[in-house]
C-alpha positions in Angstrom: 14.9 8.3 -37.7 13.0 10.1 -34.9 12.5 7.9 -31.7 9.1 6.5 -31.2 8.6 6.3 -27.6 5.4 4.6 -26.4 3.9 4.9 -22.8 2.1 2.0 -21.2 0.0 2.5 -18.1 -0.8 -0.6 -16.2 -3.8 0.0 -13.9 -5.7 -1.8 -11.4 -8.4 -0.1 -9.1 -6.5 3.2 -9.1 -9.2 5.2 -10.5 -9.0 8.1 -8.2 -5.4 8.7 -9.4 -5.7 7.5 -13.0 -7.1 10.7 -14.5 -4.2 12.8 -13.5 -1.7 10.3 -14.8 -3.3 10.5 -18.2 -3.6 14.1 -18.2 0.1 14.5 -17.3 1.1 12.5 -20.4 -1.3 14.4 -22.6 0.4 17.7 -21.4 3.8 16.8 -22.4 5.9 19.3 -24.3 6.8 16.5 -26.7 4.0 14.2 -27.2 4.6 10.3 -26.7 4.3 8.2 -29.9 1.2 6.6 -28.1 -0.4 6.1 -24.7 -1.8 2.7 -24.2 -3.7 2.0 -20.8 -4.2 -1.6 -19.8 -7.1 -2.2 -17.4 -6.3 -5.2 -15.5 -10.1 -5.8 -14.7 -10.6 -3.0 -12.3 -13.8 -3.0 -10.3 -13.6 0.8 -9.3 -14.4 3.8 -11.4 -11.5 3.1 -13.9 -13.8 2.2 -16.9 -15.6 5.6 -16.7 -12.4 7.4 -16.4 -11.0 5.8 -19.4 -14.1 6.6 -21.4 -13.5 10.3 -20.9 -10.1 9.7 -22.9 -11.4 7.4 -25.6 -10.3 9.7 -28.5 -7.0 10.4 -27.1 -5.6 7.1 -25.8 -5.9 3.4 -26.5 -7.4 0.9 -23.9 -6.7 -2.7 -23.7 -7.5 -5.4 -21.3 -6.1 -8.8 -20.8 -8.3 -11.9 -21.1 -8.1 -12.2 -17.2 -6.8 -10.5 -14.2 -2.9 -10.8 -14.2 -0.3 -10.6 -11.4 1.9 -7.6 -11.4 4.9 -8.9 -13.5 2.7 -10.7 -16.2 0.7 -7.4 -16.4 3.9 -5.4 -17.1 4.9 -7.8 -20.0 1.4 -7.7 -21.3 1.3 -3.9 -21.6 4.6 -3.9 -23.2 3.6 -6.4 -25.7 0.8 -4.0 -26.8 3.0 -1.1 -27.5 4.4 -0.4 -31.0 7.2 2.1 -30.5 10.8 1.2 -30.6 11.2 2.5 -27.1 8.8 2.3 -24.1 8.4 3.6 -20.8 5.8 2.3 -18.2 4.0 4.6 -15.8 2.0 3.3 -12.9 -1.6 4.7 -12.8 -1.0 6.6 -9.4 2.2 8.3 -10.7 2.5 11.6 -12.5 4.9 12.7 -15.6 6.4 16.0 -15.3 6.1 18.1 -18.5 9.6 17.2 -19.5 9.1 13.5 -19.1 9.0 12.4 -22.7 11.5 15.1 -23.8 14.2 14.0 -21.4 13.7 10.2 -22.1 14.1 10.8 -25.8 16.9 13.1 -25.4 18.7 10.5 -23.2 18.0 7.8 -25.8 19.7 9.8 -28.4 22.8 10.7 -26.4 24.6 7.3 -27.1 24.3 5.0 -30.1 24.5 2.1 -27.8 21.8 3.3 -25.3 19.3 0.8 -24.4 17.9 2.4 -21.1 17.4 6.1 -20.0 16.9 6.8 -16.4 16.2 10.3 -14.6 15.4 11.8 -11.4 12.0 11.7 -9.6 10.0 13.2 -6.7 8.3 10.9 -4.0 4.7 12.6 -3.5 2.0 11.5 -1.0 -1.6 10.8 -1.7 -2.5 14.5 -1.9 0.4 15.1 -4.5 2.6 16.8 -1.9 6.3 16.4 -2.6 7.9 14.5 0.1 11.3 14.1 -1.3 13.5 14.7 -4.5 15.6 11.9 -5.7 18.5 11.9 -8.0 20.9 9.1 -8.7 24.1 10.8 -7.7 26.4 7.7 -7.9 25.8 7.0 -11.4 27.6 8.5 -14.7 25.8 10.2 -17.5 26.5 7.3 -19.7 27.4 3.9 -18.3 28.5 0.8 -20.3 28.7 -2.8 -19.5 29.9 -4.3 -17.5 29.2 -1.4 -15.2 25.6 -1.4 -16.0 25.6 -4.7 -14.1 27.8 -3.9 -11.2 26.3 -0.7 -10.3 22.9 -2.5 -9.8 24.1 -5.4 -7.6 23.2 -3.7 -4.3 19.7 -2.7 -5.7 18.0 -0.9 -8.5 19.8 2.3 -9.9 16.6 3.0 -11.8 13.2 4.1 -10.7 10.1 2.4 -12.4 8.6 6.0 -12.4 11.5 7.5 -14.5 12.9 5.2 -17.2 12.5 4.2 -20.8 13.9 1.1 -22.5 14.4 0.0 -26.0 11.8 -2.6 -26.9 13.7 -5.0 -28.7 16.1 -5.4 -25.8 12.8 -6.1 -23.7 12.1 -8.9 -26.4 15.7 -10.2 -26.3 15.7 -10.8 -22.5 12.2 -12.2 -22.5 10.6 -9.3 -20.6 10.2 -8.6 -17.0 11.5 -11.8 -15.2 8.4 -14.1 -14.5 10.0 -15.7 -11.5 9.7 -12.3 -9.6 6.4 -11.2 -8.4 7.0 -7.9 -6.7 10.4 -6.4 -7.6 10.7 -7.7 -11.2 11.9 -4.2 -12.3 15.2 -4.8 -10.5 15.5 -8.2 -12.1 14.8 -6.6 -15.4 17.6 -4.1 -15.0 20.0 -6.8 -14.2 18.8 -8.9 -17.3 19.4 -6.1 -19.8 22.6 -4.9 -18.3 24.9 -6.8 -20.7 23.2 -5.3 -23.8 24.2 -1.8 -23.9 24.5 1.7 -22.4 22.4 3.0 -19.5 22.1 6.8 -19.9 21.2 9.1 -16.9 19.4 12.6 -17.1 20.0 14.7 -14.0 16.6 16.3 -13.8 13.4 15.5 -12.2 11.0 14.0 -14.8 8.3 12.4 -12.7 6.4 11.9 -9.4 6.1 8.7 -7.7 3.4 8.2 -5.2 4.2 6.7 -1.7 3.0 6.2 1.7 -1.0 6.1 0.9 -1.8 2.2 1.4 -1.6 1.5 5.0 -0.4 -2.2 5.6 0.6 -2.9 1.9 4.3 -3.4 2.7 3.5 -5.9 5.3 1.1 -7.8 3.0 3.9 -8.0 0.4 6.7 -8.9 2.8 6.9 -12.6 1.8 6.9 -11.8 -1.9 9.5 -9.1 -1.3 11.9 -11.5 0.5 11.4 -14.3 -2.1 12.2 -11.8 -4.9 15.4 -10.6 -3.1 16.5 -14.3 -2.8 15.6 -15.1 -6.5 17.4 -12.1 -7.7 20.4 -12.5 -5.7 20.8 -16.4 -6.0 19.5 -17.0 -9.7 19.1 -13.9 -11.9 22.4 -12.1 -11.0 24.5 -15.3 -11.1 23.0 -16.2 -14.6 23.7 -12.7 -16.0 27.3 -12.6 -14.5 28.2 -15.5 -16.7 27.9 -12.9 -19.7 31.0 -11.2 -18.4 34.5 -12.6 -17.9 36.2 -12.7 -14.6 33.4 -12.3 -12.3 33.6 -14.8 -9.5 30.8 -16.4 -7.3 32.5 -15.0 -4.1 32.2 -11.5 -5.6 28.5 -11.9 -6.3 28.0 -13.4 -2.6 29.7 -10.4 -1.2 27.1 -8.3 -2.7 24.4 -10.4 -1.9 25.4 -10.4 1.7 25.5 -6.6 1.7 22.1 -6.6 0.3 20.9 -9.1 2.9 22.3 -7.0 5.7 20.4 -3.9 4.2 17.3 -5.9 4.2 17.7 -7.1 7.8 17.9 -3.5 8.8 14.8 -2.5 7.1 13.0 -5.6 8.7 14.5 -4.8 12.1 13.2 -1.1 11.9 9.7 -2.4 11.3 9.9 -5.1 14.1 9.6 -8.0 11.7 12.1 -9.8 13.5 9.3 -10.7 15.9 7.5 -12.7 13.1 8.7 -16.4 13.1 7.6 -16.7 9.3 9.8 -13.9 8.3 12.8 -15.5 10.0 12.1 -18.8 8.2 11.9 -17.0 4.8 15.4 -15.5 5.5 17.4 -18.5 6.3 18.0 -19.9 2.7 19.3 -16.4 1.8 21.6 -16.3 4.7 23.1 -19.5 3.8 23.5 -18.7 0.3 25.3 -15.4 0.9 27.4 -16.4 4.0 25.2 -14.2 6.3 24.4 -16.7 8.9 26.1 -14.5 11.7 23.9 -11.6 10.7 20.8 -13.8 10.5 21.4 -15.2 14.0 21.8 -11.7 15.3 18.5 -10.5 13.8 16.8 -13.7 15.0 17.9 -12.8 18.5 16.7 -9.1 18.1 20.1 -7.6 17.4 20.5 -4.8 14.9 23.1 -5.1 12.2 25.5 -2.4 13.3 27.5 -1.5 10.1 24.4 -0.7 8.2 23.2 1.6 11.1 26.6 3.4 11.2 26.4 4.0 7.3 22.8 5.4 7.6 24.1 7.6 10.5 26.9 9.1 8.4 24.8 9.5 5.3 22.5 11.7 7.3 25.4 13.8 8.7 27.2 14.3 5.3 25.2 16.2 2.9 28.0 16.8 0.5 28.0 14.5 -2.5 31.7 13.8 -2.2 31.6 13.0 1.3 28.4 10.6 0.7 30.3 8.8 -1.8 33.3 8.3 0.4 31.2 7.0 3.3 29.2 4.8 1.1 32.4 3.2 -0.2 34.0 2.8 3.3 30.8 1.0 4.7 29.6 -0.9 1.6 
């Protein structure tokens, strides 16, 4: 049977970008099974824009304004296809978006998720960078689907498709996460089938246009990081044999150090409330030394070295070797 790939667009007050998002889906080489936009009680021009496409798309609205993760799950619940993808209302699908996702879904009989490459664009649509997943295989099976996502997501929210019955099986995007529930979701579904990679740019992800948003979401991000590391990952690890707690904490510690470096770059070590949020994570992953260094204004040197070498080595093989040595 042909795959029915539904597209859901969760939107809230992004009317200035929404029209291009919808148009990019209507202009696909292979049409999606359906396009459903969920208006999360926007107060801008969203309603007027959606009215322009009333004969081409379906518009839904939750009973009340929802937080991000709840809204993701609401949108997926409205989709009737056997596969789904979500596209943020400020992102753009390339004309091969649906075609490559369906092609990937058909590549393996055990496929449950397809991922592709994407471009980062600014508020004016200018391409900032092209992003490929150079460290993943064309088809990845469990438990490697789990292992490869331990240091962070190996899937972009702007370039994925998932089997809907798997979303139902795991209970959807994890409600205990408010900001990076997509990473938690990739972990949750990792025991259930193959992840397929399409080595091609299929979408555009809009970045760097909302000043101050990273700082405003800082505490949510830190809480989600700790929740995924200390609760979701250990829970899913129990689905596989032979994965020890020390192994998981090792990866949690690496992720912790990466996060410290990001925070240091933005001078967040100067905020006492940030330091307070980090302490439980540091205790959990045996990262107290790095935590104390961060609190005292000292950068985590091993992360800095790894970044330096990643900038020098443009060759994929050399990058892979360096990433392995400094992971």
